[in-house]
C-alpha positions as CSV (number, residue, x, y, z in Angstrom):
1,X,25.5,-26.1,-59.8
2,X,21.8,-26.7,-60.0
3,X,19.5,-23.6,-60.2
4,X,17.8,-22.7,-57.0
5,X,14.1,-23.1,-56.6
6,X,12.6,-20.5,-54.3
7,X,9.3,-21.4,-52.7
8,X,7.9,-18.7,-50.3
9,X,6.2,-19.7,-47.3
10,X,2.3,-19.4,-47.4
11,X,0.9,-16.3,-45.9
12,X,0.2,-16.7,-42.2
13,X,-3.5,-17.0,-41.3
14,X,-3.1,-14.3,-38.6
15,X,-1.0,-12.7,-35.8
16,X,1.1,-15.3,-34.0
17,X,-0.3,-18.2,-35.9
18,X,3.2,-19.2,-37.2
19,X,6.6,-18.1,-35.7
20,X,10.1,-18.8,-36.8
21,X,12.8,-19.3,-34.3
22,X,16.6,-19.6,-34.4
23,X,19.7,-18.8,-32.4
24,X,22.2,-16.0,-33.1
25,X,25.6,-15.6,-31.8
26,X,27.8,-15.7,-29.9
27,X,27.5,-12.0,-29.1
28,X,29.4,-10.8,-26.0
29,X,29.6,-14.2,-24.7
30,X,25.8,-14.8,-25.0
31,X,23.6,-16.6,-27.5
32,X,20.5,-14.8,-28.7
33,X,17.2,-16.6,-29.2
34,X,15.4,-14.9,-32.0
35,X,11.6,-15.3,-32.6
36,X,9.7,-13.6,-35.4
37,X,5.9,-13.7,-36.1
38,X,5.4,-14.6,-39.7
39,X,2.3,-12.2,-40.1
40,X,3.2,-9.0,-38.3
41,X,7.0,-9.5,-38.6
42,X,7.3,-8.6,-34.8
43,X,10.6,-9.8,-33.4
44,X,11.5,-11.1,-29.9
45,X,15.2,-11.5,-29.0
46,X,16.5,-12.9,-25.6
47,X,20.1,-13.1,-24.6
48,X,21.0,-16.4,-22.8
49,X,24.4,-17.6,-21.4
50,X,23.8,-21.3,-22.5
51,X,21.6,-22.3,-25.4
52,X,20.4,-25.4,-23.9
53,X,16.9,-27.0,-24.3
54,X,15.8,-26.1,-20.7
55,X,16.7,-22.5,-21.1
56,X,15.1,-22.4,-24.6
57,X,11.8,-23.8,-23.1
58,X,12.1,-21.3,-20.3
59,X,12.5,-18.2,-22.5
60,X,9.8,-19.4,-24.9
61,X,7.5,-19.8,-22.0
62,X,8.1,-16.1,-21.1
63,X,7.3,-15.0,-24.6
64,X,4.2,-17.2,-24.9
65,X,3.0,-15.7,-21.6
66,X,2.7,-12.3,-23.3
67,X,1.1,-13.6,-26.7
68,X,-0.1,-17.0,-26.1
69,X,0.9,-20.3,-27.7
70,X,1.4,-20.1,-31.5
71,X,-0.2,-22.5,-33.8
72,X,3.1,-23.5,-35.6
73,X,6.8,-23.1,-34.9
74,X,9.4,-23.4,-37.6
75,X,13.0,-24.1,-36.8
76,X,16.2,-25.7,-38.2
77,X,17.4,-29.1,-37.2
78,X,19.6,-28.0,-34.3
79,X,20.0,-30.3,-31.4
80,X,18.1,-28.0,-29.1
81,X,14.9,-28.1,-31.2
82,X,15.3,-31.9,-32.0
83,X,15.6,-33.0,-28.4
84,X,12.9,-35.2,-26.8
85,X,12.4,-32.6,-24.1
86,X,11.7,-29.9,-26.5
87,X,9.3,-32.3,-28.5
88,X,7.4,-32.9,-25.4
89,X,7.0,-29.3,-24.7
90,X,5.7,-28.8,-28.2
91,X,3.2,-31.5,-28.1
92,X,2.0,-30.8,-24.6
93,X,0.9,-27.2,-25.7
94,X,-0.6,-28.3,-28.9
95,X,1.8,-26.7,-31.2
96,X,2.7,-27.9,-34.7
97,X,6.6,-28.0,-35.2
98,X,8.0,-27.9,-38.8
99,X,11.7,-28.5,-39.5
100,X,13.6,-27.0,-42.4
101,X,15.8,-29.1,-44.9
102,X,19.1,-30.0,-43.3
103,X,22.0,-27.8,-44.1
104,X,19.6,-25.5,-46.0
105,X,19.4,-22.3,-43.9
106,X,17.3,-20.4,-46.7
107,X,14.4,-22.8,-45.9
108,X,13.9,-20.8,-42.7
109,X,14.7,-17.5,-44.4
110,X,12.4,-15.3,-42.2
111,X,14.3,-16.4,-39.0
112,X,17.7,-16.1,-40.9
113,X,16.8,-12.4,-41.9
114,X,15.8,-11.7,-38.3
115,X,19.0,-13.1,-37.0
116,X,21.1,-11.0,-39.5
117,X,19.1,-7.9,-38.6
118,X,19.7,-8.3,-34.8
119,X,23.4,-9.0,-35.3
120,X,24.0,-6.2,-37.7
121,X,22.2,-3.6,-35.5
122,X,24.1,-4.8,-32.3
123,X,27.4,-4.0,-34.1
124,X,26.1,-0.3,-34.5
125,X,24.8,0.1,-31.0
126,X,27.6,0.1,-28.4
127,X,26.1,2.0,-25.4
128,X,24.7,-0.1,-22.5
129,X,24.5,-3.7,-21.7
130,X,23.5,-6.4,-24.1
131,X,20.0,-6.5,-22.8
132,X,19.6,-2.7,-23.1
133,X,20.9,-2.6,-26.6
134,X,18.7,-5.4,-27.7
135,X,15.6,-3.5,-26.2
136,X,16.5,-0.3,-28.1
137,X,17.0,-2.2,-31.3
138,X,13.6,-4.1,-30.9
139,X,11.7,-0.9,-29.9
140,X,12.9,1.0,-33.0
141,X,12.0,-1.9,-35.3
142,X,8.7,-2.6,-33.8
143,X,7.5,1.0,-34.5
144,X,8.9,1.4,-37.9
145,X,6.4,1.1,-40.7
146,X,6.9,-1.9,-43.0
147,X,7.7,-1.2,-46.7
148,X,5.1,-3.9,-47.6
149,X,1.9,-2.1,-46.4
150,X,3.2,1.0,-44.5
151,X,2.1,-0.2,-41.1
152,X,4.5,-1.1,-38.2
153,X,4.8,-4.4,-36.6
154,X,3.4,-2.9,-33.3
155,X,0.3,-1.7,-35.0
156,X,-0.4,-5.3,-36.5
157,X,0.6,-7.1,-33.3
158,X,-0.9,-4.9,-30.7
159,X,-3.4,-2.8,-32.6
160,X,-1.7,0.4,-31.6
161,X,1.6,2.3,-32.1
162,X,4.0,2.1,-29.3
163,X,5.3,5.3,-27.8
164,X,9.0,6.4,-27.9
165,X,11.0,9.5,-27.4
166,X,10.2,10.6,-30.9
167,X,6.7,11.3,-29.8
168,X,8.0,14.0,-27.6
169,X,8.3,16.3,-30.6
170,X,4.6,16.2,-31.0
171,X,3.7,16.1,-27.3
172,X,6.5,18.0,-25.4
173,X,4.6,17.7,-22.1
174,X,3.7,14.0,-21.7
175,X,3.4,14.3,-18.0
176,X,0.9,17.2,-18.0
177,X,-1.5,17.1,-15.1
178,X,-4.3,18.7,-17.2
179,X,-6.4,15.5,-17.1
180,X,-5.9,15.0,-13.3
181,X,-8.8,15.5,-11.0
182,X,-8.5,18.7,-9.1
183,X,-7.4,18.3,-5.4
184,X,-8.2,20.3,-2.3
185,X,-5.9,23.1,-1.5
186,X,-5.6,25.3,1.5
187,X,-4.0,28.7,2.2
188,X,-1.7,29.7,5.1
189,X,-3.6,30.8,8.0
190,X,-6.8,29.1,7.0
191,X,-8.8,27.5,9.8
192,X,-9.5,23.9,9.3
193,X,-10.4,20.6,11.0
194,X,-7.8,17.9,11.0
195,X,-8.1,14.2,11.7
196,X,-7.1,13.3,15.3
197,X,-5.4,10.0,15.8
198,X,-5.0,10.4,19.6
199,X,-7.4,10.2,22.3
200,X,-10.2,12.7,22.2
201,X,-12.5,14.1,19.4
202,X,-12.2,12.5,16.0
203,X,-11.7,15.9,14.3
204,X,-9.9,18.8,16.1
205,X,-9.5,22.5,15.0
206,X,-6.3,23.8,13.6
207,X,-4.6,26.4,11.3
208,X,-2.8,25.8,8.2
209,X,0.8,26.7,8.9
210,X,2.8,25.7,5.6
211,X,2.5,23.4,2.7
212,X,4.9,20.6,2.7
213,X,4.2,18.9,-0.6
214,X,1.6,18.8,-3.3
215,X,-1.0,17.3,-0.9
216,X,0.7,17.6,2.5
217,X,0.4,20.5,5.0
218,X,1.8,21.5,8.3
219,X,-1.1,22.3,10.6
220,X,-0.8,24.2,13.8
221,X,-3.1,22.8,16.6
222,X,-4.2,24.5,19.7
223,X,-1.3,25.1,22.1
224,X,1.3,25.5,19.3
225,X,1.6,21.9,18.4
226,X,2.4,21.1,14.7
227,X,0.9,18.1,12.9
228,X,1.5,17.0,9.3
229,X,-1.7,15.9,7.4
230,X,-2.7,14.8,4.0
231,X,-5.4,16.7,2.2
232,X,-7.7,13.7,2.8
233,X,-7.3,14.3,6.5
234,X,-8.1,18.0,6.5
235,X,-11.6,19.5,6.3
236,X,-12.4,23.2,5.8
237,X,-13.9,24.9,8.8
238,X,-17.2,26.2,7.4
239,X,-18.3,27.3,10.9
240,X,-15.5,29.6,11.2
241,X,-16.2,33.4,10.9
242,X,-12.8,33.8,9.3
243,X,-13.6,31.5,6.5
244,X,-17.4,32.4,6.2
245,X,-17.9,36.1,6.9
246,X,-21.7,35.6,6.9
247,X,-21.6,33.8,10.2
248,X,-20.0,36.7,11.9
249,X,-22.6,38.5,14.3
250,X,-21.7,41.7,16.3
251,X,-22.6,41.4,20.0
252,X,-22.8,45.3,20.4
253,X,-25.3,45.9,17.7
254,X,-27.9,43.2,17.7
255,X,-29.9,42.8,14.5
256,X,-33.0,45.2,14.4
257,X,-36.4,44.1,13.3
258,X,-38.5,46.5,11.4
259,X,-42.1,46.0,12.5
260,X,-43.6,49.0,10.5
261,X,-44.8,46.6,7.8
262,X,-45.8,43.8,10.1
263,X,-49.5,42.8,10.0
264,X,-51.6,43.7,13.1
265,X,-51.9,41.1,15.8
266,X,-55.6,41.2,15.6
267,X,-55.5,39.7,12.1
268,X,-53.7,36.6,13.4
269,X,-55.9,33.6,14.2
270,X,-56.2,33.3,17.9
271,X,-57.3,30.3,20.1
272,X,-59.9,30.9,22.8
273,X,-58.8,30.0,26.3
274,X,-62.0,28.1,26.9
275,X,-61.7,26.1,23.6
276,X,-62.8,22.4,24.0
277,X,-61.3,19.8,21.7
278,X,-63.1,16.6,20.8
279,X,-62.0,13.6,22.9
280,X,-61.3,11.5,19.8
281,X,-58.5,13.9,18.6
282,X,-56.4,13.5,21.9
283,X,-53.9,10.8,21.8
284,X,-54.9,7.8,24.2
285,X,-52.4,6.9,26.8
286,X,-50.4,3.7,26.2
287,X,-51.7,0.6,27.8
288,X,-50.3,-0.5,31.1
289,X,-47.8,-3.3,30.8
290,X,-48.0,-5.9,33.7
291,X,-44.8,-7.5,34.7
292,X,-44.7,-11.1,35.4
293,X,-42.3,-12.5,38.1
294,X,-41.0,-16.1,38.1
295,X,-42.6,-18.5,40.7
296,X,-39.6,-20.8,40.7
297,X,-38.1,-21.4,44.1
298,X,-34.5,-20.2,44.2
299,X,-32.1,-22.3,46.2
300,X,-28.8,-21.0,47.5
301,X,-25.8,-22.2,45.5
302,X,-23.7,-25.1,46.8
303,X,-20.1,-24.1,47.0
304,X,-17.0,-26.1,47.1
305,X,-16.1,-25.0,50.7
306,X,-19.4,-26.5,51.9
307,X,-18.2,-29.9,51.1
308,X,-15.0,-29.4,53.1
309,X,-16.8,-28.5,56.2
């Protein structure tokens, strides 16, 4: 047996510049289209019922819609990838297509390793449908640092680490509302104005009856009618003595005025009764506007009944 001559693929120029594709299966009655980026090792895996050329092009379009068209595709000599329809798809989108040697799977070793990885992991994951199992496998792989340089495929491909349940250990309250903007809140019995959508005034008075939700309140209107309003439809009643005690004035005890320190009236400037003001300081009356009437002779209208008489 002749010795094997291993020739590694050249390093990819960048992310999504060269991808390796192949089919795995059958698994649970499906074939799995596996796509791996040569630079970031990012894997895409899609389960299909029939591995036809039309289905392959459809699924590749979905993947390319997320990451764009690659510069080069490497595949084996399968009939799906050798068809005229697939060749037209490749040329129309400006993609270079490279084929491996016939009956020599190791020539497309990167795709073969991705296929074996997906198939072996699917055997270990049994909960859920095939699509859910694939998603769980891909998520764990994409966020796991590579042994080559200690960076995950997601960090190379997306420029950030994707979030998973393991991150809950470091941030146990991911749904914290600490960064949310504060919203208006009202207390039971608080006098407010609410938006009126019936006839009458645009804003009508009411009293907060009970909160319904985080931003919904039941408001009692005059006459005992209840209305439900969002906080955006409620305004505080600043003119209410209950909400603003400074506005409350007692009728029995009017405010007193201390005039002990008031300056004498003699010191205030006075205006003589016989004072004469210059004529130029007085405003002149507006000029009279003369109306002009039309001199056109008005004729009575000719009605249709006049022709009948």
